C-alpha positions, -999 to +999 in steps of 0.1 A: -098+086+514-061+094+516-037+117+497-015+097+475+008+122+457+012+157+445+021+166+409+032+201+398+033+215+363+052+245+349+028+260+324+018+294+311-012+316+306-006+339+277+029+353+282+029+347+320+042+316+338+018+295+358+025+267+383-004+243+384-009+216+411-027+183+410-033+164+443-042+128+437-060+105+461-058+068+465-095+064+454-088+082+421-102+117+428-078+145+418-080+181+430-065+211+412-050+244+423-030+273+409-001+291+425+005+328+424+035+337+403+054+361+425+086+347+410+110+329+409+085+304+396+110+276+393+113+277+431+077+265+435+079+228+424+107+219+449+088+238+476+057+218+467+076+186+469+088+195+504+053+202+516+040+170+500+059+149+525+039+164+553+004+156+539+007+122+520-016+098+538-039+125+552-076+126+545-080+155+520-116+161+531-102+175+564-094+207+544-087+231+572-068+205+592-044+198+564-039+234+554-033+245+590-007+218+593+012+233+564+009+268+577+018+260+613+047+237+606+069+267+600+084+284+630+079+318+612+048+328+592+052+316+555+062+343+530+051+349+495+063+316+479+053+295+508+017+309+509+015+306+470+023+269+473+000+263+503-028+282+485-026+258+455-027+228+478-056+242+497-075+248+464-069+211+456-083+200+489-115+220+484-118+206+449-114+170+462-138+175+491-165+188+468-159+161+441-162+134+468-197+147+476-206+153+439-213+190+444-197+223+433-173+239+458-196+268+465-222+243+480-197+233+507-190+270+513-226+275+524-243+276+491-247+304+465-256+338+478-263+350+443-271+336+409-242+351+390-209+370+396-202+403+380-167+407+365-146+435+352-120+432+325-086+449+330-073+471+301-042+478+323-030+508+302-045+543+294-051+543+256-064+574+239-101+579+249-115+569+215-093+537+214-103+529+250-140+535+241-138+512+211-120+485+231-146+484+260-174+486+235-160+455+217-159+436+250-194+447+258-206+435+224-189+401+228-193+394+265-218+419+278-191+434+300-199+468+316-170+472+340-133+478+331-101+488+348-075+513+334-043+530+344-046+566+355-012+575+341-014+593+307+022+604+310+053+592+328+048+601+364+085+605+370+094+625+339+066+651+342+056+676+369+032+659+393+004+685+387+005+677+350+002+640+357-029+647+379-044+672+353-041+648+324-055+619+344-086+639+354-091+652+318-087+617+304-113+602+325-136+631+319-133+626+281-138+589+284-170+595+304-183+618+276-178+593+248-184+559+265-218+545+274-231+559+306-238+525+321-201+515+320-181+514+352-144+524+351-119+516+379-083+529+380-053+510+393-023+531+403-002+500+410+014+513+442+037+535+422+032+566+444+053+571+475+038+603+490+002+599+502-007+635+494+000+628+457-023+598+459-050+621+473-046+645+445-047+618+418-078+601+433-097+633+437-089+643+401-107+611+390-135+614+416-158+639+398-164+613+371-174+585+395-148+558+393-158+523+404-128+525+426-093+539+429-069+510+435-036+507+455-020+541+448+006+538+476+027+510+491+007+486+513+029+483+543+019+513+566-018+510+574-022+544+592-013+561+558-042+542+542-066+555+569-054+590+563-057+586+525-092+572+526-104+600+549-093+626+522-106+608+491-139+616+474-141+582+457-140+545+468-105+532+478-095+496+471-065+477+481-053+443+494-037+423+467-003+426+484-015+415+518-010+379+530-032+372+560-063+380+580-041+398+605-028+423+579-064+428+566-076+433+602-049+460+607-060+477+574-097+476+584-090+489+619-072+518+603-103+524+582-080+522+552-102+507+525-138+508+511-132+477+490-107+449+498-089+428+471-074+396+487-061+370+463-069+333+469-036+324+454-017+348+477-033+345+511-029+307+515-062+295+500-100+294+504-102+291+542-081+323+547-102+341+521-134+333+541-119+346+573-108+378+555-142+385+539-159+379+573-136+405+589-145+429+561-182+423+564-180+433+601-165+466+590-191+472+562-164+467+536-170+449+503-149+422+485-135+425+450-109+397+448-077+403+430-076+378+401-049+385+374-041+348+372-052+320+349-086+302+342-082+278+371-078+306+396-108+323+380-128+291+387-118+291+423-126+328+426-161+323+411-170+298+438-158+322+465-177+351+451-209+331+448-207+324+485-195+357+500-222+379+513-203+412+509-190+405+474-189+435+450-171+425+417-144+401+405-113+409+384-112+389+352-089+381+324-101+365+292-082+333+286-057+328+258-072+320+224-104+338+234-091+374+234-053+372+227-027+352+209+006+345+225+037+359+208+047+324+196+011+318+183+002+292+208-035+296+219-036+265+241-046+265+278-044+241+307-082+245+312-103+230+285-135+248+293-128+281+311-156+302+325-165+330+300-187+360+308-223+361+297-240+395+300-210+407+320-212+379+346-198+344+352-224+318+358-222+288+381-222+252+368-244+235+394-242+201+376-204+200+377-186+190+410-155+207+423-143+238+405-164+229+375-136+229+349-117+202+330-079+203+330-059+194+299-032+171+312-018+166+277-011+204+276+004+204+311+027+175+302+050+199+283+071+223+304+060+257+292+081+280+314+085+316+303+105+341+322+086+371+334+096+399+356+083+434+363+099+463+345+116+486+369+113+524+360+142+547+363+136+582+376+153+612+358+180+613+386+189+576+380+172+561+411+146+533+409+109+539+410+082+513+420+073+489+392 
């Protein structure tokens, strides 16, 4: 079996751009993968074309061999775009290898450690407690979901006194706890908007009395000793890792004792093989795995297989696909995945009778360029300087 060609598609998932990759073999098996959309997304197809020349003719079942060739051909470690492209190719290779054997990917990762994978749905804002309660109850009624993620910011953190930001966050979560079902878990994502670690400590400890599932990425990811200091002063679980790119960065974080829960992203770190190395490092430090997964339904499929196989898995981030929960601004409810994984009783279930990732791609949908420009909104502080997005 040999790699014959690579095809890339500019698509979208809701109002976000997605670059999807198909890796075709000479024997007719096609593997599929999804790039992370760091931006600029239009830069990914030519980068993928460049990488393709290095792997055409290789045996795609030699997954680690081919992926390592792409990683090591660069004199310097690949950056965000390079790893996003390599991650998609790596996903394709795993998909092909499993399809060639007629088994799901999780079977060639060592088999399923569990029967199902618990997921949480992101709300991503901080709506009034009654509105938040009604929203999560609706998701529970429809999909059995019992875990959700919110923003801790009830007011503009730059326009208000910090103590007021902290007070309102704590009172908000307290009120939500009072009116929401007791069995619901709530996590809070601070989105690395805080520069000073002492502020992150105050905010996390304001949430702590009401037992958050975790407090996610309050500060920037670069300085690992600050994460160790932060974790030592928090009274709730600390989660981070979506902005880290390799096992070496995660090892530095773990050595600093900077996280209770790590959140690597299979579309960011270069693929499935690197995810396995990262979760093994975490397991050796008694740290659990909650993969970052804000991407589309193909990335969700890849994450499901990883989470089935990881011994230290905790919970998976999940986004309901377009047409199931949301309608795009232009009314299009289509998707590049025909049969996405949907939660049942708050969990995703494996499809043991379906090889590879277990989903069907809609190549007719992918045939149309569906690029949409997306970029993060940059906040302005009252003095005119930039805050973190």
